[in-house]
C-alpha atoms as a printed R data frame, in Angstrom:
    type eleno elety resid chain resno       x       y       z
1   ATOM     1    CA   UNK     A     1 -39.254  19.109 -11.859
2   ATOM     2    CA   UNK     A     2 -41.962  17.795 -13.752
3   ATOM     3    CA   UNK     A     3 -44.307  20.091 -16.240
4   ATOM     4    CA   UNK     A     4 -48.211  19.616 -15.010
5   ATOM     5    CA   UNK     A     5 -49.080  21.229 -18.472
6   ATOM     6    CA   UNK     A     6 -46.603  18.930 -20.642
7   ATOM     7    CA   UNK     A     7 -48.865  15.803 -21.177
8   ATOM     8    CA   UNK     A     8 -45.497  14.133 -22.800
9   ATOM     9    CA   UNK     A     9 -43.920  14.378 -19.191
10  ATOM    10    CA   UNK     A    10 -44.509  10.812 -17.468
11  ATOM    11    CA   UNK     A    11 -43.899  12.570 -13.918
12  ATOM    12    CA   UNK     A    12 -46.634  15.355 -14.596
13  ATOM    13    CA   UNK     A    13 -48.963  15.404 -11.795
14  ATOM    14    CA   UNK     A    14 -47.136  13.380  -9.426
15  ATOM    15    CA   UNK     A    15 -45.800  16.203  -7.212
16  ATOM    16    CA   UNK     A    16 -46.674  15.516  -3.553
17  ATOM    17    CA   UNK     A    17 -46.638  18.102  -0.758
18  ATOM    18    CA   UNK     A    18 -43.535  18.662   1.267
19  ATOM    19    CA   UNK     A    19 -45.624  16.988   4.108
20  ATOM    20    CA   UNK     A    20 -46.155  13.820   2.366
21  ATOM    21    CA   UNK     A    21 -42.563  14.078   1.686
22  ATOM    22    CA   UNK     A    22 -41.782  13.674   5.274
23  ATOM    23    CA   UNK     A    23 -43.834  11.117   5.971
24  ATOM    24    CA   UNK     A    24 -42.422   8.887   2.913
25  ATOM    25    CA   UNK     A    25 -39.031   9.745   4.020
26  ATOM    26    CA   UNK     A    26 -40.021   8.539   7.737
27  ATOM    27    CA   UNK     A    27 -41.206   4.949   6.430
28  ATOM    28    CA   UNK     A    28 -38.090   4.389   4.707
29  ATOM    29    CA   UNK     A    29 -35.875   5.188   7.578
30  ATOM    30    CA   UNK     A    30 -38.103   2.854   9.456
31  ATOM    31    CA   UNK     A    31 -38.097  -0.038   7.214
32  ATOM    32    CA   UNK     A    32 -34.437   0.494   6.850
33  ATOM    33    CA   UNK     A    33 -34.326   0.333  10.567
34  ATOM    34    CA   UNK     A    34 -36.358  -2.731  10.668
35  ATOM    35    CA   UNK     A    35 -34.426  -4.390   8.247
36  ATOM    36    CA   UNK     A    36 -31.137  -3.553  10.384
37  ATOM    37    CA   UNK     A    37 -32.670  -5.330  13.286
38  ATOM    38    CA   UNK     A    38 -33.840  -8.448  11.740
39  ATOM    39    CA   UNK     A    39 -30.379  -8.757  10.486
40  ATOM    40    CA   UNK     A    40 -29.157  -8.194  14.052
41  ATOM    41    CA   UNK     A    41 -31.578 -10.409  15.397
42  ATOM    42    CA   UNK     A    42 -30.387 -13.198  13.117
43  ATOM    43    CA   UNK     A    43 -26.815 -12.488  13.726
44  ATOM    44    CA   UNK     A    44 -27.379 -12.377  17.805
45  ATOM    45    CA   UNK     A    45 -28.002 -16.016  17.420
46  ATOM    46    CA   UNK     A    46 -25.732 -17.239  14.959
47  ATOM    47    CA   UNK     A    47 -22.344 -16.385  15.130
48  ATOM    48    CA   UNK     A    48 -23.285 -14.588  17.976
49  ATOM    49    CA   UNK     A    49 -21.374 -11.250  19.079
50  ATOM    50    CA   UNK     A    50 -18.396 -13.254  20.684
51  ATOM    51    CA   UNK     A    51 -18.097 -15.258  17.053
52  ATOM    52    CA   UNK     A    52 -18.536 -12.018  15.350
53  ATOM    53    CA   UNK     A    53 -15.737 -10.238  17.413
54  ATOM    54    CA   UNK     A    54 -13.397 -13.141  17.157
55  ATOM    55    CA   UNK     A    55 -13.766 -12.798  13.234
56  ATOM    56    CA   UNK     A    56 -13.007  -9.173  13.148
57  ATOM    57    CA   UNK     A    57 -10.099  -9.516  15.740
58  ATOM    58    CA   UNK     A    58  -8.503 -12.349  13.633
59  ATOM    59    CA   UNK     A    59  -6.131 -10.429  11.693
60  ATOM    60    CA   UNK     A    60  -4.440  -8.902  14.652
61  ATOM    61    CA   UNK     A    61  -4.609 -11.801  16.843
62  ATOM    62    CA   UNK     A    62  -2.606 -13.403  14.288
63  ATOM    63    CA   UNK     A    63   0.606 -11.166  14.929
64  ATOM    64    CA   UNK     A    64   0.118 -11.440  18.487
65  ATOM    65    CA   UNK     A    65   1.960 -14.177  20.835
66  ATOM    66    CA   UNK     A    66   0.193 -17.520  21.145
67  ATOM    67    CA   UNK     A    67  -2.257 -17.607  23.681
68  ATOM    68    CA   UNK     A    68  -2.651 -13.847  23.918
69  ATOM    69    CA   UNK     A    69  -5.599 -11.703  23.745
70  ATOM    70    CA   UNK     A    70  -6.652  -8.098  23.248
71  ATOM    71    CA   UNK     A    71  -7.358  -6.072  26.509
72  ATOM    72    CA   UNK     A    72 -10.407  -4.250  27.450
73  ATOM    73    CA   UNK     A    73  -8.867  -1.130  29.266
74  ATOM    74    CA   UNK     A    74 -12.633   0.641  29.774
75  ATOM    75    CA   UNK     A    75 -14.762  -1.255  32.544
76  ATOM    76    CA   UNK     A    76 -17.500  -1.692  30.139
77  ATOM    77    CA   UNK     A    77 -15.765  -2.551  27.047
78  ATOM    78    CA   UNK     A    78 -16.469  -6.354  27.003
79  ATOM    79    CA   UNK     A    79 -20.145  -5.802  27.172
80  ATOM    80    CA   UNK     A    80 -20.584  -2.759  24.570
81  ATOM    81    CA   UNK     A    81 -17.923  -3.417  22.111
82  ATOM    82    CA   UNK     A    82 -19.064  -6.888  21.222
83  ATOM    83    CA   UNK     A    83 -22.839  -5.203  20.820
84  ATOM    84    CA   UNK     A    84 -21.004  -2.525  18.674
85  ATOM    85    CA   UNK     A    85 -19.609  -5.081  16.383
86  ATOM    86    CA   UNK     A    86 -22.704  -6.701  15.837
87  ATOM    87    CA   UNK     A    87 -24.497  -3.950  15.045
88  ATOM    88    CA   UNK     A    88 -21.699  -2.753  12.037
89  ATOM    89    CA   UNK     A    89 -21.956  -5.909  11.304
90  ATOM    90    CA   UNK     A    90 -25.952  -5.692  11.128
91  ATOM    91    CA   UNK     A    91 -25.923  -2.499   9.141
92  ATOM    92    CA   UNK     A    92 -23.254  -3.826   6.727
93  ATOM    93    CA   UNK     A    93 -25.764  -6.748   6.544
94  ATOM    94    CA   UNK     A    94 -28.751  -4.772   5.519
95  ATOM    95    CA   UNK     A    95 -26.969  -2.382   3.439
96  ATOM    96    CA   UNK     A    96 -28.501  -3.735  -0.057
97  ATOM    97    CA   UNK     A    97 -31.790  -3.192   1.889
98  ATOM    98    CA   UNK     A    98 -31.456   0.335   2.899
99  ATOM    99    CA   UNK     A    99 -29.905   1.302  -0.582
100 ATOM   100    CA   UNK     A   100 -33.488   0.084  -1.753
101 ATOM   101    CA   UNK     A   101 -35.144   1.938   0.553
102 ATOM   102    CA   UNK     A   102 -33.141   5.056  -0.315
103 ATOM   103    CA   UNK     A   103 -34.075   4.288  -4.163
104 ATOM   104    CA   UNK     A   104 -37.843   3.895  -2.970
105 ATOM   105    CA   UNK     A   105 -38.049   7.274  -1.643
106 ATOM   106    CA   UNK     A   106 -36.627   9.218  -4.690
107 ATOM   107    CA   UNK     A   107 -37.893   6.667  -7.383
108 ATOM   108    CA   UNK     A   108 -41.589   8.519  -7.671
109 ATOM   109    CA   UNK     A   109 -39.318  11.602  -9.016
110 ATOM   110    CA   UNK     A   110 -37.297   9.547 -11.889
111 ATOM   111    CA   UNK     A   111 -38.449   8.361 -15.246
112 ATOM   112    CA   UNK     A   112 -38.711   5.110 -16.233
113 ATOM   113    CA   UNK     A   113 -35.605   4.974 -17.917
114 ATOM   114    CA   UNK     A   114 -34.217   5.999 -14.511
115 ATOM   115    CA   UNK     A   115 -35.878   3.686 -12.519
116 ATOM   116    CA   UNK     A   116 -34.710   0.736 -14.938
117 ATOM   117    CA   UNK     A   117 -30.816   1.551 -14.130
118 ATOM   118    CA   UNK     A   118 -31.103   2.704 -10.535
119 ATOM   119    CA   UNK     A   119 -31.779  -1.213  -9.027
120 ATOM   120    CA   UNK     A   120 -28.413  -2.541 -11.057
121 ATOM   121    CA   UNK     A   121 -26.609   0.310  -9.382
122 ATOM   122    CA   UNK     A   122 -27.850  -0.406  -6.123
123 ATOM   123    CA   UNK     A   123 -26.817  -4.134  -6.433
124 ATOM   124    CA   UNK     A   124 -23.455  -3.380  -7.884
125 ATOM   125    CA   UNK     A   125 -22.497  -0.723  -5.180
126 ATOM   126    CA   UNK     A   126 -23.479  -3.181  -2.519
127 ATOM   127    CA   UNK     A   127 -21.011  -5.527  -4.206
128 ATOM   128    CA   UNK     A   128 -18.647  -2.892  -4.761
129 ATOM   129    CA   UNK     A   129 -18.831  -2.130  -0.571
130 ATOM   130    CA   UNK     A   130 -18.604  -5.748   0.221
131 ATOM   131    CA   UNK     A   131 -15.595  -5.980  -1.897
132 ATOM   132    CA   UNK     A   132 -13.931  -3.200  -0.126
133 ATOM   133    CA   UNK     A   133 -14.483  -4.450   3.440
134 ATOM   134    CA   UNK     A   134 -13.220  -8.040   2.303
135 ATOM   135    CA   UNK     A   135 -10.140  -6.614   0.669
136 ATOM   136    CA   UNK     A   136  -9.515  -4.637   4.353
137 ATOM   137    CA   UNK     A   137  -9.988  -7.882   6.313
138 ATOM   138    CA   UNK     A   138  -8.412 -10.570   4.447
139 ATOM   139    CA   UNK     A   139  -5.500  -8.123   2.868
140 ATOM   140    CA   UNK     A   140  -5.084  -5.153   3.950
141 ATOM   141    CA   UNK     A   141  -5.000  -5.917   7.963
142 ATOM   142    CA   UNK     A   142  -2.652  -8.279   7.568
143 ATOM   143    CA   UNK     A   143  -0.362  -6.630   5.490
144 ATOM   144    CA   UNK     A   144  -0.370  -3.448   8.132
145 ATOM   145    CA   UNK     A   145  -0.065  -5.376  11.159
146 ATOM   146    CA   UNK     A   146   2.992  -7.444   9.471
147 ATOM   147    CA   UNK     A   147   4.533  -4.011   8.570
148 ATOM   148    CA   UNK     A   148   3.879  -2.516  12.150
149 ATOM   149    CA   UNK     A   149   5.103  -5.544  13.778
150 ATOM   150    CA   UNK     A   150   8.740  -5.247  12.069
151 ATOM   151    CA   UNK     A   151   8.853  -1.612  13.744
152 ATOM   152    CA   UNK     A   152   7.804  -2.909  17.294
153 ATOM   153    CA   UNK     A   153  10.804  -3.219  19.482
154 ATOM   154    CA   UNK     A   154  11.377  -6.514  21.237
155 ATOM   155    CA   UNK     A   155  11.043  -5.190  24.821
156 ATOM   156    CA   UNK     A   156   7.649  -4.145  23.716
157 ATOM   157    CA   UNK     A   157   4.686  -6.092  24.496
158 ATOM   158    CA   UNK     A   158   1.798  -5.924  21.793
159 ATOM   159    CA   UNK     A   159  -1.627  -6.223  23.524
160 ATOM   160    CA   UNK     A   160  -3.594  -3.734  21.447
161 ATOM   161    CA   UNK     A   161  -7.045  -2.203  23.594
162 ATOM   162    CA   UNK     A   162 -10.262  -4.092  21.954
163 ATOM   163    CA   UNK     A   163 -12.123  -0.814  22.099
164 ATOM   164    CA   UNK     A   164  -9.431   1.151  20.097
165 ATOM   165    CA   UNK     A   165  -8.998  -1.705  17.697
166 ATOM   166    CA   UNK     A   166 -12.694  -1.669  16.636
167 ATOM   167    CA   UNK     A   167 -12.589   1.888  16.236
168 ATOM   168    CA   UNK     A   168  -9.759   1.658  13.775
169 ATOM   169    CA   UNK     A   169 -11.260  -1.123  11.851
170 ATOM   170    CA   UNK     A   170 -14.864   0.504  11.666
171 ATOM   171    CA   UNK     A   171 -13.028   3.504  10.186
172 ATOM   172    CA   UNK     A   172 -11.024   1.237   7.424
173 ATOM   173    CA   UNK     A   173 -14.254  -0.532   6.402
174 ATOM   174    CA   UNK     A   174 -15.949   2.757   5.934
175 ATOM   175    CA   UNK     A   175 -13.124   4.093   4.227
176 ATOM   176    CA   UNK     A   176 -12.637   1.222   1.774
177 ATOM   177    CA   UNK     A   177 -16.522   0.949   1.099
178 ATOM   178    CA   UNK     A   178 -16.929   4.537   0.117
179 ATOM   179    CA   UNK     A   179 -13.525   4.149  -1.703
180 ATOM   180    CA   UNK     A   180 -14.854   1.061  -4.125
181 ATOM   181    CA   UNK     A   181 -17.654   3.260  -5.080
182 ATOM   182    CA   UNK     A   182 -15.483   5.026  -7.459
183 ATOM   183    CA   UNK     A   183 -16.949   3.162 -10.874
184 ATOM   184    CA   UNK     A   184 -20.479   4.041  -9.670
185 ATOM   185    CA   UNK     A   185 -19.987   7.983  -9.032
186 ATOM   186    CA   UNK     A   186 -17.967   8.061 -12.144
187 ATOM   187    CA   UNK     A   187 -20.850   6.467 -14.273
188 ATOM   188    CA   UNK     A   188 -23.732   8.587 -12.943
189 ATOM   189    CA   UNK     A   189 -21.405  11.593 -13.656
190 ATOM   190    CA   UNK     A   190 -21.128  10.763 -17.279
191 ATOM   191    CA   UNK     A   191 -24.629   9.675 -17.433
192 ATOM   192    CA   UNK     A   192 -26.151  12.949 -16.264
193 ATOM   193    CA   UNK     A   193 -23.651  14.948 -18.544
194 ATOM   194    CA   UNK     A   194 -21.945  16.365 -15.471
195 ATOM   195    CA   UNK     A   195 -18.899  15.296 -17.214
196 ATOM   196    CA   UNK     A   196 -17.406  13.758 -20.508
197 ATOM   197    CA   UNK     A   197 -15.405  10.540 -20.614
198 ATOM   198    CA   UNK     A   198 -12.403  12.789 -22.149
199 ATOM   199    CA   UNK     A   199 -12.769  15.154 -19.333
200 ATOM   200    CA   UNK     A   200 -12.304  12.377 -16.936
201 ATOM   201    CA   UNK     A   201  -9.516  11.147 -18.944
202 ATOM   202    CA   UNK     A   202  -7.738  14.494 -18.818
203 ATOM   203    CA   UNK     A   203  -8.570  14.347 -15.004
204 ATOM   204    CA   UNK     A   204  -6.518  11.028 -14.687
205 ATOM   205    CA   UNK     A   205  -3.466  12.387 -13.118
206 ATOM   206    CA   UNK     A   206  -5.113  14.848 -10.815
207 ATOM   207    CA   UNK     A   207  -7.373  11.750  -9.770
208 ATOM   208    CA   UNK     A   208  -3.900   9.921  -8.980
209 ATOM   209    CA   UNK     A   209  -2.909  12.707  -6.691
210 ATOM   210    CA   UNK     A   210  -6.475  12.642  -4.988
211 ATOM   211    CA   UNK     A   211  -6.379   9.153  -4.399
212 ATOM   212    CA   UNK     A   212  -3.331   9.147  -2.621
213 ATOM   213    CA   UNK     A   213  -3.990  12.249  -0.643
214 ATOM   214    CA   UNK     A   214  -7.272  10.559   0.600
215 ATOM   215    CA   UNK     A   215  -5.454   7.527   1.449
216 ATOM   216    CA   UNK     A   216  -2.933   9.144   3.378
217 ATOM   217    CA   UNK     A   217  -5.809  11.040   5.851
218 ATOM   218    CA   UNK     A   218  -8.018   7.926   6.123
219 ATOM   219    CA   UNK     A   219  -5.701   5.101   6.473
220 ATOM   220    CA   UNK     A   220  -3.368   4.594   9.335
221 ATOM   221    CA   UNK     A   221   0.019   6.044   8.901
222 ATOM   222    CA   UNK     A   222   1.824   3.406   7.166
223 ATOM   223    CA   UNK     A   223   2.934   3.037   3.487
224 ATOM   224    CA   UNK     A   224   1.367  -0.022   2.744
225 ATOM   225    CA   UNK     A   225  -2.227   0.853   4.050
226 ATOM   226    CA   UNK     A   226  -1.904   3.742   2.198
227 ATOM   227    CA   UNK     A   227  -0.762   2.223  -1.478
228 ATOM   228    CA   UNK     A   228  -3.808  -0.637  -0.918
229 ATOM   229    CA   UNK     A   229  -6.324   2.061  -0.471
230 ATOM   230    CA   UNK     A   230  -4.726   4.659  -3.420
231 ATOM   231    CA   UNK     A   231  -3.963   1.933  -6.108
232 ATOM   232    CA   UNK     A   232  -7.575   0.292  -6.103
233 ATOM   233    CA   UNK     A   233  -8.984   3.704  -5.986
234 ATOM   234    CA   UNK     A   234  -7.031   4.504  -9.392
235 ATOM   235    CA   UNK     A   235  -7.936   1.090 -10.778
236 ATOM   236    CA   UNK     A   236 -11.706   1.716  -9.967
237 ATOM   237    CA   UNK     A   237 -11.460   5.203 -11.712
238 ATOM   238    CA   UNK     A   238 -10.134   3.311 -14.879
239 ATOM   239    CA   UNK     A   239 -13.122   0.752 -14.325
240 ATOM   240    CA   UNK     A   240 -15.517   3.508 -14.397
241 ATOM   241    CA   UNK     A   241 -14.343   5.235 -17.338
242 ATOM   242    CA   UNK     A   242 -14.760   2.178 -19.091
243 ATOM   243    CA   UNK     A   243 -17.903   0.959 -17.477
244 ATOM   244    CA   UNK     A   244 -19.395   4.623 -18.386
245 ATOM   245    CA   UNK     A   245 -19.386   4.046 -22.417
246 ATOM   246    CA   UNK     A   246 -21.599   0.813 -22.272
247 ATOM   247    CA   UNK     A   247 -23.860   2.338 -18.999
248 ATOM   248    CA   UNK     A   248 -24.459   5.320 -21.505
249 ATOM   249    CA   UNK     A   249 -25.037   3.494 -24.332
250 ATOM   250    CA   UNK     A   250 -27.500   1.109 -23.121
251 ATOM   251    CA   UNK     A   251 -29.292   3.737 -20.940
252 ATOM   252    CA   UNK     A   252 -29.783   6.229 -23.860
253 ATOM   253    CA   UNK     A   253 -30.759   3.389 -26.044
254 ATOM   254    CA   UNK     A   254 -33.433   2.459 -23.399
255 ATOM   255    CA   UNK     A   255 -34.651   6.226 -23.130
256 ATOM   256    CA   UNK     A   256 -34.803   6.954 -26.685
257 ATOM   257    CA   UNK     A   257 -36.919   3.551 -27.376
258 ATOM   258    CA   UNK     A   258 -39.435   4.458 -24.810
259 ATOM   259    CA   UNK     A   259 -39.655   7.932 -26.461
260 ATOM   260    CA   UNK     A   260 -40.053   6.664 -29.765
261 ATOM   261    CA   UNK     A   261 -43.006   4.186 -28.249
262 ATOM   262    CA   UNK     A   262 -44.898   6.994 -26.572
């Protein structure tokens, strides 16, 4: 909180009434929704809902008999599921814009040096989220369905329901996108002096256990998908520790330079 009596505080006098905060929050939410709508409209023309659904369903169709298709148990699934996939991809496509609106909402309460490293973190966080989703789409699903196929009896025809499949894919996308944010969380914790790098190193063993517990909860009950989430989380934890040294050094140098200039 800025002190209005402190002349050295660059945030002094920038406090806003609570109602203005609500109005600003509403505007940022509307901007985020507009961004999602624009991306959804573009995707509706190309590749279209059918093209998006075919792309999402490709990992499981590769492990199904030739010319077989996913089934729709619910009467309205053929209509709603492609739209659900369209909106899901639209939200993912507009993720940098959504994160920017979140940053713009809190930016007035940040110092200049904090604003400077906020945008790079948004870009890096979006990149990590996309990496997590791509990891699911092009690696995890293939290994997971290969593992499951080995335990499918010969007398059973694997014809999954499209609604349950899309729901499972959504859960995996979200889980991996969030899990790949570990370096961002680690760097912010160190930057704001909530923890030290030495404590993070000493917590390494506990984090490995925590990563496997999280993987066991949020992934399907097969070993490969759990390992595919837990191992990257552990590696990204190490990346966060290494990146924290650089991030803290650069951000503090900028902060000290601004204080000397003032």
